[in-house]
C-alpha positions, 0 to 999 in steps of 0.5 A: 330206926328201921333196923332197930324196930324190926331186928331182933335183939338177940342179934349182935348188931343190933346191941350195936344200932341201940347204944348208937340211938342211945347214944346219938347227940354224943356220937362225935366223942365216940370212937370205934372202938368205944362203941364196940366195947360199951356194946360188947361186940368187935372193932370188925361187926361195927365196921361190917354193919356201918359197910353194910348200912352203906358208909365206906367208913365209921368217921363218912358214918358220923359226917351222916349221921347229924341229920339223924338228930332231933335237933335237926328237924327245926331246919327240916321242918322249916320252923323259923325262929318266930316260929318257935317262940311262937309254938312255945308261948302261943301254941293253939295261934302257931297251929291254927296258923300251921294248918291253915298254911297247909290246908291254902297251900294243898288248894293251890296244888290244884292249880300249880299241878298240870297232869301232862307234866305227871303223865310226861314224868310216867312216860319218861319213867317207863321208857328210860332208865331212870333214877331218883333223888330224895333224902330226908322226907322225901326220901320216904316218897322215892320209895313210894314212886320205885314201889308203885313203878315195880308194881308196874314191872319197871324197876327204877333207882333209889339210893338211901344213902349218900354213897349209894346215890353217887354211884347211881348218880356215877350209873346213869347215861345219856339219854336216862332220866333223873327226877328230884324231890327237895321240898325246900331246896336244901338238896340241891343246894348241898350236891351242886356237883353231881347234877352238874356232872348228870347235866354236862353228860346228858342225862334229862333231870326233873327237879319236883320242888315244894318252894324252892327258887334258888338259881340251882333250878337251872341244872334241871331241864324241867322243874314242878313247883307245887307251891306258888310261894318262896317260903312256905310252912306247910312240910310235906303234904303238898309233895305227898300229895303230889306222889300220890296222885302221880302212882295213881295216874301211874296204877291205871295208865294204859301202859 
């Protein structure tokens, strides 16, 4: 979407992106030749564009495209079937309950967040080669953290594609630092092997999560939970508040 929202419409790559977005629910039925033909470009143009965005091949792109499809938002937002019915039949009741939960979760941060832990994260990222791992909404927060550290003259790694994240993970060495952001644990569960490998190679890992409390938390040296509840529909608000506080602290803390 970032490319579509910023680039010139006269660019041949723009036509490819526009066609892909217009047919996002049909991607698995489209070959690279189909895309090239309908976008009036060559197959090599499509291939170069796919690789430009970090995918190894067109098939790799298709495998990762599902998370951009609107139907996945109900999973990302943790909307249960019961909540979907309430949202459809009694939207005001859903809105009231949702806002109550968001407010309660933000107030809970007063009890769950330890400023000393925030300062420890900052110190580790300042002293060691550091990577932040995240996907979906927490990825936006990872980019915010990256810019915050960059403002202090410290470059840290953030991967925006699966391939790039894997490259970053393989490039870390013993004694380096990995910070993982995930609200509900889907990213941890789906990348257990990568985090097992980091632990095996002596890379210190720190998980920041809203509500995840699964067995894979044992893979991390430190865990910061932003909620006392194992399930919450508070979405990214608590993590955003935490990350924004961390950045504010970073920008004023003594080097």
